PDBQT receptor file of N, H, CA, C and O in Angstrom, charges set to zero:
ATOM      1  N   MET A   1     -23.602 -31.201  -8.376  1.00  0.00    +0.000 N 
ATOM      2  CA  MET A   1     -23.030 -30.986  -6.929  1.00  0.00    +0.000 C 
ATOM      3  C   MET A   1     -23.376 -31.436  -6.592  1.00  0.00    +0.000 C 
ATOM      4  O   MET A   1     -22.826 -32.454  -6.169  1.00  0.00    +0.000 OA
ATOM      5  N   VAL A   2     -25.353 -31.054  -6.299  1.00  0.00    +0.000 N 
ATOM      6  H   VAL A   2     -25.799 -30.227  -6.643  1.00  0.00    +0.000 HD
ATOM      7  CA  VAL A   2     -25.902 -31.700  -5.632  1.00  0.00    +0.000 C 
ATOM      8  C   VAL A   2     -25.700 -33.380  -5.819  1.00  0.00    +0.000 C 
ATOM      9  O   VAL A   2     -25.031 -34.192  -5.180  1.00  0.00    +0.000 OA
ATOM     10  N   LEU A   3     -26.246 -33.462  -6.535  1.00  0.00    +0.000 N 
ATOM     11  H   LEU A   3     -26.790 -32.803  -7.054  1.00  0.00    +0.000 HD
ATOM     12  CA  LEU A   3     -26.670 -35.213  -6.967  1.00  0.00    +0.000 C 
ATOM     13  C   LEU A   3     -25.287 -36.215  -6.071  1.00  0.00    +0.000 C 
ATOM     14  O   LEU A   3     -25.427 -37.395  -5.750  1.00  0.00    +0.000 OA
ATOM     15  N   SER A   4     -23.867 -35.281  -5.780  1.00  0.00    +0.000 N 
ATOM     16  H   SER A   4     -23.753 -34.322  -6.040  1.00  0.00    +0.000 HD
ATOM     17  CA  SER A   4     -22.519 -36.014  -5.576  1.00  0.00    +0.000 C 
ATOM     18  C   SER A   4     -22.576 -35.953  -3.933  1.00  0.00    +0.000 C 
ATOM     19  O   SER A   4     -22.598 -36.871  -3.114  1.00  0.00    +0.000 OA
ATOM     20  N   TYR A   5     -22.590 -34.589  -3.766  1.00  0.00    +0.000 N 
ATOM     21  H   TYR A   5     -22.572 -33.842  -4.432  1.00  0.00    +0.000 HD
ATOM     22  CA  TYR A   5     -22.583 -34.249  -2.187  1.00  0.00    +0.000 C 
ATOM     23  C   TYR A   5     -23.933 -34.208  -1.275  1.00  0.00    +0.000 C 
ATOM     24  O   TYR A   5     -23.897 -34.199  -0.045  1.00  0.00    +0.000 OA
ATOM     25  N   ARG A   6     -24.981 -34.188  -1.954  1.00  0.00    +0.000 N 
ATOM     26  H   ARG A   6     -25.010 -34.195  -2.953  1.00  0.00    +0.000 HD
ATOM     27  CA  ARG A   6     -26.024 -34.117  -1.309  1.00  0.00    +0.000 C 
ATOM     28  C   ARG A   6     -26.199 -33.046  -0.613  1.00  0.00    +0.000 C 
ATOM     29  O   ARG A   6     -26.251 -31.906  -1.074  1.00  0.00    +0.000 OA
ATOM     30  N   LYS A   7     -26.313 -33.406   0.695  1.00  0.00    +0.000 N 
ATOM     31  H   LYS A   7     -26.271 -34.332   1.069  1.00  0.00    +0.000 HD
ATOM     32  CA  LYS A   7     -27.187 -32.179   1.893  1.00  0.00    +0.000 C 
ATOM     33  C   LYS A   7     -25.663 -31.274   2.384  1.00  0.00    +0.000 C 
ATOM     34  O   LYS A   7     -25.971 -30.404   3.200  1.00  0.00    +0.000 OA
ATOM     35  N   THR A   8     -24.420 -31.283   2.135  1.00  0.00    +0.000 N 
ATOM     36  H   THR A   8     -24.170 -31.990   1.473  1.00  0.00    +0.000 HD
ATOM     37  CA  THR A   8     -23.657 -30.453   1.899  1.00  0.00    +0.000 C 
ATOM     38  C   THR A   8     -23.603 -29.503   1.112  1.00  0.00    +0.000 C 
ATOM     39  O   THR A   8     -23.723 -28.419   1.683  1.00  0.00    +0.000 OA
ATOM     40  N   ALA A   9     -23.428 -29.434  -0.325  1.00  0.00    +0.000 N 
ATOM     41  H   ALA A   9     -23.331 -30.314  -0.789  1.00  0.00    +0.000 HD
ATOM     42  CA  ALA A   9     -23.678 -28.683  -1.053  1.00  0.00    +0.000 C 
ATOM     43  C   ALA A   9     -25.103 -27.755  -1.182  1.00  0.00    +0.000 C 
ATOM     44  O   ALA A   9     -25.035 -26.579  -1.539  1.00  0.00    +0.000 OA
ATOM     45  N   ALA A  10     -26.010 -28.213  -0.952  1.00  0.00    +0.000 N 
ATOM     46  H   ALA A  10     -26.066 -29.169  -0.663  1.00  0.00    +0.000 HD
ATOM     47  CA  ALA A  10     -27.096 -27.542  -0.188  1.00  0.00    +0.000 C 
ATOM     48  C   ALA A  10     -27.436 -26.604   0.386  1.00  0.00    +0.000 C 
ATOM     49  O   ALA A  10     -28.065 -25.579   0.123  1.00  0.00    +0.000 OA
ATOM     50  N   ILE A  11     -26.852 -27.134   1.420  1.00  0.00    +0.000 N 
ATOM     51  H   ILE A  11     -26.341 -27.966   1.634  1.00  0.00    +0.000 HD
ATOM     52  CA  ILE A  11     -26.309 -26.437   2.103  1.00  0.00    +0.000 C 
ATOM     53  C   ILE A  11     -25.407 -24.629   1.364  1.00  0.00    +0.000 C 
ATOM     54  O   ILE A  11     -25.928 -23.528   1.181  1.00  0.00    +0.000 OA
ATOM     55  N   ALA A  12     -23.742 -25.168   1.101  1.00  0.00    +0.000 N 
ATOM     56  H   ALA A  12     -23.319 -26.062   1.249  1.00  0.00    +0.000 HD
ATOM     57  CA  ALA A  12     -23.743 -24.588   0.988  1.00  0.00    +0.000 C 
ATOM     58  C   ALA A  12     -23.467 -23.815  -0.220  1.00  0.00    +0.000 C 
ATOM     59  O   ALA A  12     -22.463 -23.165  -0.513  1.00  0.00    +0.000 OA
ATOM     60  N   LEU A  13     -24.947 -24.080  -1.100  1.00  0.00    +0.000 N 
ATOM     61  H   LEU A  13     -25.763 -24.607  -0.863  1.00  0.00    +0.000 HD
ATOM     62  CA  LEU A  13     -25.945 -23.480  -2.192  1.00  0.00    +0.000 C 
ATOM     63  C   LEU A  13     -26.903 -21.937  -1.662  1.00  0.00    +0.000 C 
ATOM     64  O   LEU A  13     -27.133 -20.836  -2.163  1.00  0.00    +0.000 OA
ATOM     65  N   ALA A  14     -27.228 -22.608  -0.451  1.00  0.00    +0.000 N 
ATOM     66  H   ALA A  14     -27.041 -23.502  -0.043  1.00  0.00    +0.000 HD
ATOM     67  CA  ALA A  14     -28.282 -21.869   0.489  1.00  0.00    +0.000 C 
ATOM     68  C   ALA A  14     -27.100 -20.491   1.139  1.00  0.00    +0.000 C 
ATOM     69  O   ALA A  14     -27.756 -19.617   1.706  1.00  0.00    +0.000 OA
ATOM     70  N   ILE A  15     -26.426 -20.365   1.135  1.00  0.00    +0.000 N 
ATOM     71  H   ILE A  15     -25.893 -21.074   0.675  1.00  0.00    +0.000 HD
ATOM     72  CA  ILE A  15     -26.165 -19.395   1.871  1.00  0.00    +0.000 C 
ATOM     73  C   ILE A  15     -25.235 -17.843   0.966  1.00  0.00    +0.000 C 
ATOM     74  O   ILE A  15     -24.550 -17.951  -0.052  1.00  0.00    +0.000 OA
ATOM     75  N   ARG A  16     -25.418 -16.980   1.475  1.00  0.00    +0.000 N 
ATOM     76  H   ARG A  16     -25.974 -16.892   2.302  1.00  0.00    +0.000 HD
ATOM     77  CA  ARG A  16     -25.662 -15.874   0.840  1.00  0.00    +0.000 C 
ATOM     78  C   ARG A  16     -24.166 -15.143   0.260  1.00  0.00    +0.000 C 
ATOM     79  O   ARG A  16     -23.301 -14.554   0.909  1.00  0.00    +0.000 OA
ATOM     80  N   GLY A  17     -24.241 -15.429  -1.184  1.00  0.00    +0.000 N 
ATOM     81  H   GLY A  17     -24.943 -15.908  -1.712  1.00  0.00    +0.000 HD
ATOM     82  CA  GLY A  17     -22.623 -15.018  -1.849  1.00  0.00    +0.000 C 
ATOM     83  C   GLY A  17     -22.202 -16.104  -1.849  1.00  0.00    +0.000 C 
ATOM     84  O   GLY A  17     -20.980 -16.010  -1.963  1.00  0.00    +0.000 OA
ATOM     85  N   LEU A  18     -22.530 -17.222  -1.781  1.00  0.00    +0.000 N 
ATOM     86  H   LEU A  18     -23.523 -17.298  -1.688  1.00  0.00    +0.000 HD
ATOM     87  CA  LEU A  18     -21.955 -18.421  -1.993  1.00  0.00    +0.000 C 
ATOM     88  C   LEU A  18     -21.683 -18.932  -3.401  1.00  0.00    +0.000 C 
ATOM     89  O   LEU A  18     -21.341 -20.114  -3.424  1.00  0.00    +0.000 OA
ATOM     90  N   GLY A  19     -21.742 -18.414  -4.396  1.00  0.00    +0.000 N 
ATOM     91  H   GLY A  19     -22.020 -17.454  -4.377  1.00  0.00    +0.000 HD
ATOM     92  CA  GLY A  19     -22.253 -18.844  -6.049  1.00  0.00    +0.000 C 
ATOM     93  C   GLY A  19     -21.786 -20.883  -5.786  1.00  0.00    +0.000 C 
ATOM     94  O   GLY A  19     -21.690 -21.530  -4.743  1.00  0.00    +0.000 OA
ATOM     95  N   PRO A  20     -21.592 -21.345  -7.383  1.00  0.00    +0.000 N 
ATOM     96  CA  PRO A  20     -21.683 -22.402  -7.811  1.00  0.00    +0.000 C 
ATOM     97  C   PRO A  20     -20.152 -22.858  -7.562  1.00  0.00    +0.000 C 
ATOM     98  O   PRO A  20     -19.876 -24.047  -7.405  1.00  0.00    +0.000 OA
ATOM     99  N   GLU A  21     -19.010 -21.668  -7.534  1.00  0.00    +0.000 N 
ATOM    100  H   GLU A  21     -19.234 -20.702  -7.662  1.00  0.00    +0.000 HD
ATOM    101  CA  GLU A  21     -18.010 -22.022  -7.475  1.00  0.00    +0.000 C 
ATOM    102  C   GLU A  21     -17.132 -22.011  -6.418  1.00  0.00    +0.000 C 
ATOM    103  O   GLU A  21     -16.009 -22.513  -6.453  1.00  0.00    +0.000 OA
ATOM    104  N   THR A  22     -17.647 -21.422  -5.438  1.00  0.00    +0.000 N 
ATOM    105  H   THR A  22     -18.559 -21.015  -5.410  1.00  0.00    +0.000 HD
ATOM    106  CA  THR A  22     -17.451 -20.660  -4.260  1.00  0.00    +0.000 C 
ATOM    107  C   THR A  22     -17.636 -22.147  -3.566  1.00  0.00    +0.000 C 
ATOM    108  O   THR A  22     -16.710 -22.912  -3.294  1.00  0.00    +0.000 OA
ATOM    109  N   ALA A  23     -18.755 -22.335  -3.386  1.00  0.00    +0.000 N 
ATOM    110  H   ALA A  23     -19.507 -21.714  -3.606  1.00  0.00    +0.000 HD
ATOM    111  CA  ALA A  23     -19.524 -23.269  -3.160  1.00  0.00    +0.000 C 
ATOM    112  C   ALA A  23     -19.325 -24.608  -3.204  1.00  0.00    +0.000 C 
ATOM    113  O   ALA A  23     -19.661 -25.219  -2.189  1.00  0.00    +0.000 OA
ATOM    114  N   ALA A  24     -18.750 -25.398  -4.340  1.00  0.00    +0.000 N 
ATOM    115  H   ALA A  24     -18.478 -24.902  -5.165  1.00  0.00    +0.000 HD
ATOM    116  CA  ALA A  24     -18.019 -26.470  -4.749  1.00  0.00    +0.000 C 
ATOM    117  C   ALA A  24     -16.702 -26.269  -4.456  1.00  0.00    +0.000 C 
ATOM    118  O   ALA A  24     -15.987 -27.268  -4.366  1.00  0.00    +0.000 OA
ATOM    119  N   ARG A  25     -16.115 -24.912  -4.248  1.00  0.00    +0.000 N 
ATOM    120  H   ARG A  25     -16.696 -24.101  -4.321  1.00  0.00    +0.000 HD
ATOM    121  CA  ARG A  25     -14.517 -25.358  -3.656  1.00  0.00    +0.000 C 
ATOM    122  C   ARG A  25     -14.723 -25.294  -2.448  1.00  0.00    +0.000 C 
ATOM    123  O   ARG A  25     -13.712 -25.821  -1.983  1.00  0.00    +0.000 OA
ATOM    124  N   VAL A  26     -15.669 -24.858  -1.201  1.00  0.00    +0.000 N 
ATOM    125  H   VAL A  26     -16.490 -24.429  -1.579  1.00  0.00    +0.000 HD
ATOM    126  CA  VAL A  26     -16.243 -25.336  -0.032  1.00  0.00    +0.000 C 
ATOM    127  C   VAL A  26     -16.433 -26.910   0.179  1.00  0.00    +0.000 C 
ATOM    128  O   VAL A  26     -15.881 -27.647   0.997  1.00  0.00    +0.000 OA
ATOM    129  N   VAL A  27     -17.425 -27.218  -0.854  1.00  0.00    +0.000 N 
ATOM    130  H   VAL A  27     -17.873 -26.620  -1.519  1.00  0.00    +0.000 HD
ATOM    131  CA  VAL A  27     -17.730 -28.817  -0.075  1.00  0.00    +0.000 C 
ATOM    132  C   VAL A  27     -16.511 -29.837  -0.959  1.00  0.00    +0.000 C 
ATOM    133  O   VAL A  27     -16.301 -30.988  -0.577  1.00  0.00    +0.000 OA
ATOM    134  N   GLY A  28     -15.942 -29.380  -1.882  1.00  0.00    +0.000 N 
ATOM    135  H   GLY A  28     -16.112 -28.445  -2.192  1.00  0.00    +0.000 HD
ATOM    136  CA  GLY A  28     -14.897 -30.114  -2.768  1.00  0.00    +0.000 C 
ATOM    137  C   GLY A  28     -13.924 -30.288  -1.424  1.00  0.00    +0.000 C 
ATOM    138  O   GLY A  28     -13.210 -31.289  -1.479  1.00  0.00    +0.000 OA
ATOM    139  N   LYS A  29     -13.792 -29.506  -0.281  1.00  0.00    +0.000 N 
ATOM    140  H   LYS A  29     -14.372 -28.693  -0.236  1.00  0.00    +0.000 HD
ATOM    141  CA  LYS A  29     -12.166 -29.514   0.648  1.00  0.00    +0.000 C 
ATOM    142  C   LYS A  29     -12.878 -30.506   1.765  1.00  0.00    +0.000 C 
ATOM    143  O   LYS A  29     -13.956 -30.537   2.358  1.00  0.00    +0.000 OA
ATOM    144  N   ARG A  30     -11.680 -31.291   1.719  1.00  0.00    +0.000 N 
ATOM    145  H   ARG A  30     -10.804 -31.265   1.237  1.00  0.00    +0.000 HD
ATOM    146  CA  ARG A  30     -11.779 -32.256   2.728  1.00  0.00    +0.000 C 
ATOM    147  C   ARG A  30     -11.474 -31.655   4.382  1.00  0.00    +0.000 C 
ATOM    148  O   ARG A  30     -10.344 -31.468   4.833  1.00  0.00    +0.000 OA
ATOM    149  N   GLN A  31     -13.099 -31.352   5.324  1.00  0.00    +0.000 N 
ATOM    150  H   GLN A  31     -14.017 -31.504   4.957  1.00  0.00    +0.000 HD
ATOM    151  CA  GLN A  31     -12.585 -31.005   6.111  1.00  0.00    +0.000 C 
ATOM    152  C   GLN A  31     -13.233 -32.363   7.091  1.00  0.00    +0.000 C 
ATOM    153  O   GLN A  31     -14.146 -33.129   6.785  1.00  0.00    +0.000 OA
ATOM    154  N   LYS A  32     -12.340 -32.330   8.448  1.00  0.00    +0.000 N 
ATOM    155  H   LYS A  32     -11.598 -31.707   8.697  1.00  0.00    +0.000 HD
ATOM    156  CA  LYS A  32     -12.495 -33.188   9.379  1.00  0.00    +0.000 C 
ATOM    157  C   LYS A  32     -13.775 -33.508  10.288  1.00  0.00    +0.000 C 
ATOM    158  O   LYS A  32     -14.079 -34.580  10.811  1.00  0.00    +0.000 OA
ATOM    159  N   ASP A  33     -14.279 -32.569  10.318  1.00  0.00    +0.000 N 
ATOM    160  H   ASP A  33     -14.032 -31.698   9.893  1.00  0.00    +0.000 HD
ATOM    161  CA  ASP A  33     -16.118 -32.358  10.760  1.00  0.00    +0.000 C 
ATOM    162  C   ASP A  33     -16.695 -31.637  10.363  1.00  0.00    +0.000 C 
ATOM    163  O   ASP A  33     -16.213 -30.713   9.707  1.00  0.00    +0.000 OA
ATOM    164  N   GLU A  34     -17.856 -31.759  10.581  1.00  0.00    +0.000 N 
ATOM    165  H   GLU A  34     -18.248 -32.509  11.113  1.00  0.00    +0.000 HD
ATOM    166  CA  GLU A  34     -19.202 -30.678  10.015  1.00  0.00    +0.000 C 
ATOM    167  C   GLU A  34     -18.664 -29.680  10.878  1.00  0.00    +0.000 C 
ATOM    168  O   GLU A  34     -18.214 -28.879  10.059  1.00  0.00    +0.000 OA
ATOM    169  N   LEU A  35     -18.447 -29.263  11.891  1.00  0.00    +0.000 N 
ATOM    170  H   LEU A  35     -18.813 -29.914  12.556  1.00  0.00    +0.000 HD
ATOM    171  CA  LEU A  35     -18.230 -27.409  12.606  1.00  0.00    +0.000 C 
ATOM    172  C   LEU A  35     -17.246 -27.199  11.313  1.00  0.00    +0.000 C 
ATOM    173  O   LEU A  35     -17.747 -26.684  10.313  1.00  0.00    +0.000 OA
ATOM    174  N   GLU A  36     -15.915 -27.563  11.295  1.00  0.00    +0.000 N 
ATOM    175  H   GLU A  36     -15.508 -27.980  12.107  1.00  0.00    +0.000 HD
ATOM    176  CA  GLU A  36     -14.672 -27.373  10.150  1.00  0.00    +0.000 C 
ATOM    177  C   GLU A  36     -15.514 -26.824   9.149  1.00  0.00    +0.000 C 
ATOM    178  O   GLU A  36     -15.261 -25.647   8.890  1.00  0.00    +0.000 OA
ATOM    179  N   PHE A  37     -16.540 -27.395   8.446  1.00  0.00    +0.000 N 
ATOM    180  H   PHE A  37     -16.745 -28.351   8.656  1.00  0.00    +0.000 HD
ATOM    181  CA  PHE A  37     -17.477 -27.055   7.423  1.00  0.00    +0.000 C 
ATOM    182  C   PHE A  37     -17.997 -25.889   7.054  1.00  0.00    +0.000 C 
ATOM    183  O   PHE A  37     -17.935 -25.122   6.094  1.00  0.00    +0.000 OA
ATOM    184  N   TYR A  38     -18.656 -25.990   8.337  1.00  0.00    +0.000 N 
ATOM    185  H   TYR A  38     -18.706 -26.614   9.117  1.00  0.00    +0.000 HD
ATOM    186  CA  TYR A  38     -19.509 -24.629   8.782  1.00  0.00    +0.000 C 
ATOM    187  C   TYR A  38     -18.786 -23.440   9.323  1.00  0.00    +0.000 C 
ATOM    188  O   TYR A  38     -19.266 -22.335   9.575  1.00  0.00    +0.000 OA
ATOM    189  N   ARG A  39     -17.382 -23.903   9.480  1.00  0.00    +0.000 N 
ATOM    190  H   ARG A  39     -16.992 -24.801   9.275  1.00  0.00    +0.000 HD
ATOM    191  CA  ARG A  39     -16.297 -22.626  10.076  1.00  0.00    +0.000 C 
ATOM    192  C   ARG A  39     -16.024 -22.078   8.448  1.00  0.00    +0.000 C 
ATOM    193  O   ARG A  39     -16.102 -20.899   8.101  1.00  0.00    +0.000 OA
ATOM    194  N   ASP A  40     -15.723 -23.113   7.652  1.00  0.00    +0.000 N 
ATOM    195  H   ASP A  40     -15.659 -24.070   7.934  1.00  0.00    +0.000 HD
ATOM    196  CA  ASP A  40     -15.277 -22.931   5.817  1.00  0.00    +0.000 C 
ATOM    197  C   ASP A  40     -16.374 -22.192   5.142  1.00  0.00    +0.000 C 
ATOM    198  O   ASP A  40     -15.962 -21.494   4.215  1.00  0.00    +0.000 OA
ATOM    199  N   ILE A  41     -17.653 -22.149   5.345  1.00  0.00    +0.000 N 
ATOM    200  H   ILE A  41     -17.988 -22.716   6.098  1.00  0.00    +0.000 HD
ATOM    201  CA  ILE A  41     -18.946 -21.590   4.218  1.00  0.00    +0.000 C 
ATOM    202  C   ILE A  41     -18.333 -19.845   5.634  1.00  0.00    +0.000 C 
ATOM    203  O   ILE A  41     -17.575 -18.939   5.287  1.00  0.00    +0.000 OA
ATOM    204  N   LEU A  42     -18.859 -19.944   6.757  1.00  0.00    +0.000 N 
ATOM    205  H   LEU A  42     -19.475 -20.679   7.038  1.00  0.00    +0.000 HD
ATOM    206  CA  LEU A  42     -18.628 -18.748   7.513  1.00  0.00    +0.000 C 
ATOM    207  C   LEU A  42     -17.746 -18.337   7.194  1.00  0.00    +0.000 C 
ATOM    208  O   LEU A  42     -18.059 -17.159   7.025  1.00  0.00    +0.000 OA
ATOM    209  N   LYS A  43     -16.135 -18.488   6.804  1.00  0.00    +0.000 N 
ATOM    210  H   LYS A  43     -15.881 -19.445   6.941  1.00  0.00    +0.000 HD
ATOM    211  CA  LYS A  43     -15.058 -17.915   5.952  1.00  0.00    +0.000 C 
ATOM    212  C   LYS A  43     -15.831 -17.137   4.891  1.00  0.00    +0.000 C 
ATOM    213  O   LYS A  43     -16.065 -15.934   5.017  1.00  0.00    +0.000 OA
ATOM    214  N   ALA A  44     -16.254 -17.926   3.750  1.00  0.00    +0.000 N 
ATOM    215  H   ALA A  44     -16.065 -18.903   3.648  1.00  0.00    +0.000 HD
ATOM    216  CA  ALA A  44     -16.648 -17.639   2.112  1.00  0.00    +0.000 C 
ATOM    217  C   ALA A  44     -17.584 -16.458   2.590  1.00  0.00    +0.000 C 
ATOM    218  O   ALA A  44     -17.285 -15.295   2.316  1.00  0.00    +0.000 OA
ATOM    219  N   GLU A  45     -18.348 -16.671   3.073  1.00  0.00    +0.000 N 
ATOM    220  H   GLU A  45     -18.590 -17.615   3.296  1.00  0.00    +0.000 HD
ATOM    221  CA  GLU A  45     -19.487 -15.723   3.258  1.00  0.00    +0.000 C 
ATOM    222  C   GLU A  45     -18.661 -14.007   3.830  1.00  0.00    +0.000 C 
ATOM    223  O   GLU A  45     -18.910 -12.874   3.419  1.00  0.00    +0.000 OA
ATOM    224  N   ARG A  46     -17.735 -14.429   4.809  1.00  0.00    +0.000 N 
ATOM    225  H   ARG A  46     -17.532 -15.350   5.143  1.00  0.00    +0.000 HD
ATOM    226  CA  ARG A  46     -17.504 -12.988   5.492  1.00  0.00    +0.000 C 
ATOM    227  C   ARG A  46     -16.022 -12.480   4.216  1.00  0.00    +0.000 C 
ATOM    228  O   ARG A  46     -15.275 -11.536   4.473  1.00  0.00    +0.000 OA
ATOM    229  N   GLU A  47     -15.940 -12.996   3.430  1.00  0.00    +0.000 N 
ATOM    230  H   GLU A  47     -16.547 -13.762   3.221  1.00  0.00    +0.000 HD
ATOM    231  CA  GLU A  47     -14.907 -12.911   2.208  1.00  0.00    +0.000 C 
ATOM    232  C   GLU A  47     -15.918 -12.672   1.658  1.00  0.00    +0.000 C 
ATOM    233  O   GLU A  47     -15.758 -11.532   2.096  1.00  0.00    +0.000 OA
ATOM    234  N   TYR A  48     -17.024 -12.596   1.000  1.00  0.00    +0.000 N 
ATOM    235  H   TYR A  48     -17.153 -13.522   0.645  1.00  0.00    +0.000 HD
ATOM    236  CA  TYR A  48     -18.480 -12.308   0.617  1.00  0.00    +0.000 C 
ATOM    237  C   TYR A  48     -18.238 -10.594   0.871  1.00  0.00    +0.000 C 
ATOM    238  O   TYR A  48     -17.754  -9.558   0.415  1.00  0.00    +0.000 OA
ATOM    239  N   ALA A  49     -18.816 -11.074   1.719  1.00  0.00    +0.000 N 
ATOM    240  H   ALA A  49     -19.209 -11.916   2.089  1.00  0.00    +0.000 HD
ATOM    241  CA  ALA A  49     -19.519  -9.245   2.570  1.00  0.00    +0.000 C 
ATOM    242  C   ALA A  49     -18.284  -8.710   2.577  1.00  0.00    +0.000 C 
ATOM    243  O   ALA A  49     -18.344  -7.533   2.218  1.00  0.00    +0.000 OA
ATOM    244  N   ARG A  50     -16.995  -9.125   2.874  1.00  0.00    +0.000 N 
ATOM    245  H   ARG A  50     -16.946 -10.081   3.166  1.00  0.00    +0.000 HD
ATOM    246  CA  ARG A  50     -15.879  -8.115   2.950  1.00  0.00    +0.000 C 
ATOM    247  C   ARG A  50     -15.432  -7.334   1.100  1.00  0.00    +0.000 C 
ATOM    248  O   ARG A  50     -14.937  -6.258   0.765  1.00  0.00    +0.000 OA
ATOM    249  N   THR A  51     -15.712  -8.021   0.656  1.00  0.00    +0.000 N 
ATOM    250  H   THR A  51     -16.114  -8.895   0.928  1.00  0.00    +0.000 HD
ATOM    251  CA  THR A  51     -15.598  -7.792  -1.045  1.00  0.00    +0.000 C 
ATOM    252  C   THR A  51     -16.333  -7.288  -2.525  1.00  0.00    +0.000 C 
ATOM    253  O   THR A  51     -16.127  -6.994  -3.702  1.00  0.00    +0.000 OA
ATOM    254  N   LYS A  52     -17.657  -7.487  -1.137  1.00  0.00    +0.000 N 
ATOM    255  H   LYS A  52     -17.824  -7.725  -0.180  1.00  0.00    +0.000 HD
ATOM    256  CA  LYS A  52     -19.244  -6.933  -2.469  1.00  0.00    +0.000 C 
ATOM    257  C   LYS A  52     -18.867  -5.472  -2.742  1.00  0.00    +0.000 C 
ATOM    258  O   LYS A  52     -18.245  -4.729  -1.982  1.00  0.00    +0.000 OA
ATOM    259  N   ARG A  53     -19.221  -5.266  -3.628  1.00  0.00    +0.000 N 
ATOM    260  H   ARG A  53     -19.726  -5.869  -4.245  1.00  0.00    +0.000 HD
ATOM    261  CA  ARG A  53     -19.321  -3.606  -3.651  1.00  0.00    +0.000 C 
ATOM    262  C   ARG A  53     -21.009  -3.226  -3.298  1.00  0.00    +0.000 C 
ATOM    263  O   ARG A  53     -22.018  -3.928  -3.236  1.00  0.00    +0.000 OA
ATOM    264  N   PHE A  54     -20.738  -1.663  -3.095  1.00  0.00    +0.000 N 
ATOM    265  H   PHE A  54     -19.918  -1.092  -3.145  1.00  0.00    +0.000 HD
ATOM    266  CA  PHE A  54     -21.903  -1.120  -2.419  1.00  0.00    +0.000 C 
ATOM    267  C   PHE A  54     -22.563  -1.068  -3.333  1.00  0.00    +0.000 C 
ATOM    268  O   PHE A  54     -22.271  -1.811  -4.271  1.00  0.00    +0.000 OA
ATOM    269  N   GLY A  55     -23.968   0.009  -3.475  1.00  0.00    +0.000 N 
ATOM    270  H   GLY A  55     -24.205   0.612  -2.714  1.00  0.00    +0.000 HD
ATOM    271  CA  GLY A  55     -24.721   0.509  -4.029  1.00  0.00    +0.000 C 
ATOM    272  C   GLY A  55     -25.226  -0.323  -5.082  1.00  0.00    +0.000 C 
ATOM    273  O   GLY A  55     -25.779  -1.409  -4.909  1.00  0.00    +0.000 OA
ATOM    274  N   GLY A  56     -24.967   0.349  -6.402  1.00  0.00    +0.000 N 
ATOM    275  H   GLY A  56     -24.518   1.231  -6.543  1.00  0.00    +0.000 HD
ATOM    276  CA  GLY A  56     -26.109   0.270  -7.750  1.00  0.00    +0.000 C 
ATOM    277  C   GLY A  56     -25.234  -1.173  -8.351  1.00  0.00    +0.000 C 
ATOM    278  O   GLY A  56     -25.608  -1.738  -9.379  1.00  0.00    +0.000 OA
TER     279      GLY A  56
């Protein structure tokens, strides 16, 4: 994925809670600009925070 999408893939993979599948989904989506890309990342990170299990 990094070889194909370069910087955007590296940014998406560096975000806490975004695994390879979610990062690929965000990067593969056709955003109209960089701001929309970051909004999609933030949305995915919020979803992770909302659904992650607390504790052990």
